[in-house]
Every structure is written in C-alpha cells, then in structure tokens.
N, C-alpha and C positions, 0 to 999 in steps of 0.2 A: 504494499499497499503505500505512495508517495506522498507524505504528508504535507497536509493543510494548510497554509500560509495566514497567517492570521495577524489582521493589526488590531489596534490598543483605538478607540475612544478613550484620553482622558492620562492625564500621568498622575492622578492618585495612587498612595500609600497600595494599595491591594493589590494593585500593577505587579510592583514589584517583587510579592510572595510569588501571582500568575505566573512572569517571568525562569522564578530559577523550577519554579516546577514545568516547566517546558525544557528546559536546561537537559533534564532526561530523558524527552519525553521522544521516539523514532516519527509520528505520527504527530505530532503540531508543532507549527514553530511558527514564532511570534519573530517576523520581517520590520515592525512598525507598527510607530508611534505618533500620535494625531492631540496638538494640543493646539491651548490657545495664543501661544507663542511663544516666536518660534526656537525661538531663545532658550529658553524654559524645557519644549521639550527638545530638543537633539541635545541638551546636557540628559538628563532622562534618557535617553533613547540609548545612551553611551553610556549611562553608569546600566544597564539594563541587558547591554546586547542585544540591541532592536541595530535591523542594519541602515534603514531608512526613520525621518521621520517627519511630523511637518506641521506648523503652524498655522494651521485648524481643523477641525475636522472633517469639510469637504473637501478639503483637497485629499486625506486620508482617503474619499469614497471614491473618490474621484482614480487613485490605481490601479491600473491591472492586475501587478503583477500582489494580488491578494484576494483572497478567499472567503476567505470570513473575518469576521472581526468580532470584537470584546466591547462592550461596552457598560464601565465601569465608571459612570457618571452619575448627579445626584437622585434618587427615585424621582424625582419632577418633573429628569430630561430625558429617563430612559424611552417611553413610547417615543416621544421625537424625533430621539437617532434609531431606534429600533425601527420606523418606518424612515425613514432616511439611506439607511446601514439597507438595507433590502428591497428599498426601492432603487438602489445603485448597482443590483445586483450580486450584494452579497449572501451571506448566509450569515445568523448571528447568535452567540452565543451574552443574553444579560443580564448582570447580577442583580441580586435578590433584591429587595422582591421585586418581580418582577412589571410591574404599573402599579399606579396609584387605584382603578377600580378594576372589577369585572369587561366593563365595556373597552376603558382602554386597552385590557389585551386581550381584547376577540381582535379589536382593530391590525392588533400588532398581527395576530397570525394571519386573516382578510389582505393583509400587504404580503407574506409570505409566501399565501397561495398561489394571491400575484404572480407573484417576481420567479416562480417556484424553483426557490429557496428553504430554508428550512433556519426555524426561531427556536430557541431552549429556551429554558430560564434557568438563569447556574443558583443552583443550590446546592454547590459543592457537597455536600455530606452526605448527601441521596445515594451514590452511586459509589459509595464508598464500604469493601469487605463488610464492617464493623454494623455497618446498615443490615446489606443482607443478611449476614446470619441475623441479629435479632426478628428483622420477618420475618423467618426462618422458622428461626422459633417459638412463635407464633401458633406463624399456618400449620406449624405440625403438633401444635400441641401442648410443649413444654411445658409450659404452667397451666394446664387447661382452659378452661370457657374465660373468652378479654373480659376483663372487668372491668377496668383504669386504666386512664394513662395521663402521670402530671410530668407538664414540660417545662423548662424553665430559660433563660437562660438576663440576666445581668450583666452588665458592667459601668464605668465611672468614667462618666467624661464630661469639661468643662461647662459651662455659659458658650457659647459663641461654635462650640462643636456640627460641623458639621450634620452632623448626625440628629442633634436638638433642634436646628432651623430648620422653619416651619415651612418658608417657603421652598426649601428645597425640598422638600417631602420628610424630613425629619419626623421622627415621635419615635419608642419607644415601641409601639404595636406594629409600625410598617420594617424599621431597622432590625429587631427584635425576632417576635412576635413568626415572622414569617417561618422562621423556623420552628419554634414548637405548633403552630400550627401544620408544616405539612411533616413532619413526625407523627401527629393526633392525626392526622388524613388515613400515610400511610399506616398504621398500622389500628383506624381503624372506620377507615370508611368515610362519608360525610355528613357533618351535622343537623340532625333537625332543625337542633338552638342552642341561642349560645346565651349567656347573660353575664357579661362584665361594666365593671366600673376601673375611675384612672383614677391619677393624680394628673393635673396638666404644670407643666411645667411654668412656674413663677418666671422665668429671665424671657419671655416667651410672647410673656401677656396676658389677654382674656382667651385670646384667640389660639393662644399658641398650642407643639402638642402635644404630644400623648408623653412624662416623663416620665412612670409608674402605669403601669393595669392589668387585674390581672381577673383572670374568665373561666366560669362554669362553659362546658359544651356536652351537651346532648347526642349522644350517639346512636346509630342503629346500633342491633340490641341488648338495649338496656345496659351498655357498656358510658361509660360517666367519663370527663377528661377536664385537667382544669392546666390552664397556664401563670406563669405570672412573668413580667419584664420588665424589667427597668433602665435609666442613662445615670444614676446615680447611687450606685447599691456596689459588693466587695460584689469582687467577678464570679461568676457562678454556671456552670454548665450543667446544667440535670436530666436525667429523663427518668423515666422509671415505667414500668409497664407493670399492671397486677393481673390475674387472673388466680381463677376460682380453685389451684391448685398451686403457683405457684409465683416468683416475683423475678421477672431482669430487671437489673439496676446495670447503665449504664454512662461511667461517672467521668466520657468527654466525649461528649455523643452529637460534638456537630464537629470537634478540631481534629478526633478520630484518634491525640494521641498513645491512649492507653495499649492497644494493642488487645486489650481481652470486655468480656464481659461477663455480671457477674448472675448465677441464673439461683436463684433459690425454691428447693421444694424437697421439701417430707421432715423439713429445720435443717437440711444440710445447702451448705452455700460450695460451688464450685465454679473457680475463674474458666471460663470459653476464649481460649487462643483466637483473635478475630482470621490470622492469615498463619494456622497449625503449618503448613508444609511451607510457607517462604513463595509460595509463586509468585505475591507479586510485589516484593521485595520491598519491601515494607520498612519504613523510619522510625518510627510513631514519636519516646520520648527526646530523642535528636534533632528533629523538628521542632521547632517552636511552631511556627505557622502550620506542622503540616503541610508542606506542598504535593505529598502524595495525596492526596487529596480533591487540588481539584487538579491534579496530572491527570488523575483520573477520568476525572469532571468532562475536562479537553480531550482524552483521550476516547472520549463515548462519545461527543459530539464532534468530531476528525472522522471519526470514524462509520456514525449516522451519512457527512457528507460528503465524504468517497463512493461511499455504496449506494448512495440515495434509499437508503430504511431512514425506518423511521423512531426518534429520538426514547426509549424510554421514559420522560416523562414530552411529553406534548403537548397543541392546541388545551384536550379537554381539560387537563390537572393544571397548567397555571393558569385559564379563567377560574374552572374550578376556588381555585388555592383564592386567584383574588378576591374572589366573592365572598371568601371564608374568610378573611382578613378585617375585609370592608364594613359584613359583617358586628363586626366585634368590635368595631369601633365606631360604629357604628349607636348600636348596646349602650355605645357607655357615654356617647356623649347621649343621647336621649335618656336613661337611667332604668331599661325595660329592654326584658328576655326581647330577641330580635332571630326570624327567621329566614334564612339564607334564604338563597332564591334554589333551584334544587337542581341536583348533580346534572353536568353539562356528559359528564364523564362515559353516558350510556346512550350519551346520540350514537345512530350511526350515518359514515358519512367518508365518501371517496378523497383520500387525501393525491392532489394534481403530482404528477409526476414530478419527480427532481431534480432538477440537472445539474451536476455537476462541478 
C-alpha cells in the first residue's frame, strides 16, 4: 500500500503529537502544514519534519501533492474547513468533536459524498486495541449483562485557554465530553434520555461555555450511564463498565498508556494485557502522549482512503455522536431531561464510490 500523503490545517500543539506518531507509520506521511502566518508555518513544518509549508489554509488545499487533510482547528472552524477541504478534493480526518451539532455533521458528510471523498471524526482511542479489548469483553459476557457505564475526563486549564473560549467552540462538554459520550455509545448504544447539569465558566460571562458538566444517560435495555467533565479539576481519566456479574476498570481510557485493563469477577481481579503478543508494537508508559493511538487512527484512515473502503466510524456514528452531545448540552441549559433524536445508524443508504 502506497503511503497516503497528509496535509495539516493549523499549527496547533496536537499536530506535534500527530507528526511524531506518523514518523513510525509506513502508510501515512505528513508532508505539509498550512497556517495563518507563513513564517510561523515554515518554522512549525521544520520542527515537525514536514517538507512543505503554506501561509494560508487555502494554499494548502490547492496543493496537488496532498491526498488527505487533518483538521485540528478550533471546534468552531471544524465544519467550515472540513467542507472546504472536501470540496477541494481532499479526504478529511477532523479532530474531535467533529461538529457543533448533528446538522453541521450531516453537512460535512453531504460534502464528502458529493466529492467522492472520505470524512472521518478523530477520536483516536476508539481504534486502539485497548478499546477493542473492552468492547470484546462486554460483548462476550465477561461481566454478565451490561448494567452501568461511568466515564470521566477532567483537566485544569487557565482562563483564556482555547478550550475555555466560548466563541471558538470551547467548553467542557464539547472538548472533553465527546470522549465520554463516545465510550458510552460504543458500549451501550444510543441513549433514550439524558439529564445534565452544568457550571458556567465565570471567566466567559453569562453566556460562557460550561466549565463543568455532569450527566446521567438512560440507555436501552435498562442500562444507566454517567459522565462528568471539567476544565478546572485535577487530571482524571476514568472508565468503569459494570455488569450483573463483574466489572471492567480501564485506568487510562483515552490515551491508552497503561497496557492493561482490570477485570473483576467472582471476587477476583485480573489484569488483562492489551497487546499480549506484541502484535501492535505499543510503547505504553514510555510514550506520555501515546503517539501509538494517533498512529493507529491515521493508519486506519489511510487504509480506508487507499482502498476505498468504509471507515469503522462513519457518517451515522458522527451524526449520532454530535446529536447526543448536543442533547446533553441542551439538557444542562434547560434544566430538564432531553430525548436525543433517534439514531441514524440503522438507516440504510448506498455510499457513493470513493476515489483514492
């Protein structure tokens, strides 16, 4: 398989992690960076080892030596530049959260279908063997019947940080909640009703984004789920999956660096290795950013692009994800339970052919 040539829109910090990840990938090659300032883009490209830089996003999209574009821009710019990249004939992997709402997500995939290109939401942990292991344990009944899922992600960032800037799509529910919601959906399906409460960011004024948010989700088959996120708490990365006969604890669910998950059943706790045979060559604790998770994500996207196949997570998943996050945000704003729109994942549609 020929390596897919990637360009990156933005000189964001996460791009350095992605660049490091792709250095060890034979299937994905980061070749260009586009920024809003030509000199800054040049220095950034030099730092991360990209061969070409551009002083505007439009210039990068016009480059014929790029097959696909990675979009790690502020959330408020995701849909605009995803659509522009698709219309320019580039495949797109857009960082989480993919869109501000389900309608924006749908517009992006409409553009992808019109252009015959692939569009992927970048929640990297979903492709990691650790997540596959947890999903497999639940599906195989290792903890009996699934009953409860609890997810948490909290960080501490100062006022003025992009993640706390309302006009750029900041807020705990968008920036962090997308991880928790996606894990709950992966394991328990599409929620029937959500109940949420929030604390607004005082630094952003009365119309500011949420600084903290907690939610309870009523899932199919009498499963309950809860999540909490915050931008002014100590770092917490937590995922618990409880069934009628046991519990799975994932100590590092989002960056996947521990190398094991814990399975508790019949009074016994076992540590199950994520990569017991070394097949994935994972680095775990030796890699604090876990570039492995990003490498695996980009390799999955590059494989789909090169072979014209359907990504593991596509249109329906991205639209459902955005709809659930939006429902949680609306519930918190309204102070009452909200029912998300019905899942579109079951809809049958014929996907247009994708040109590599």
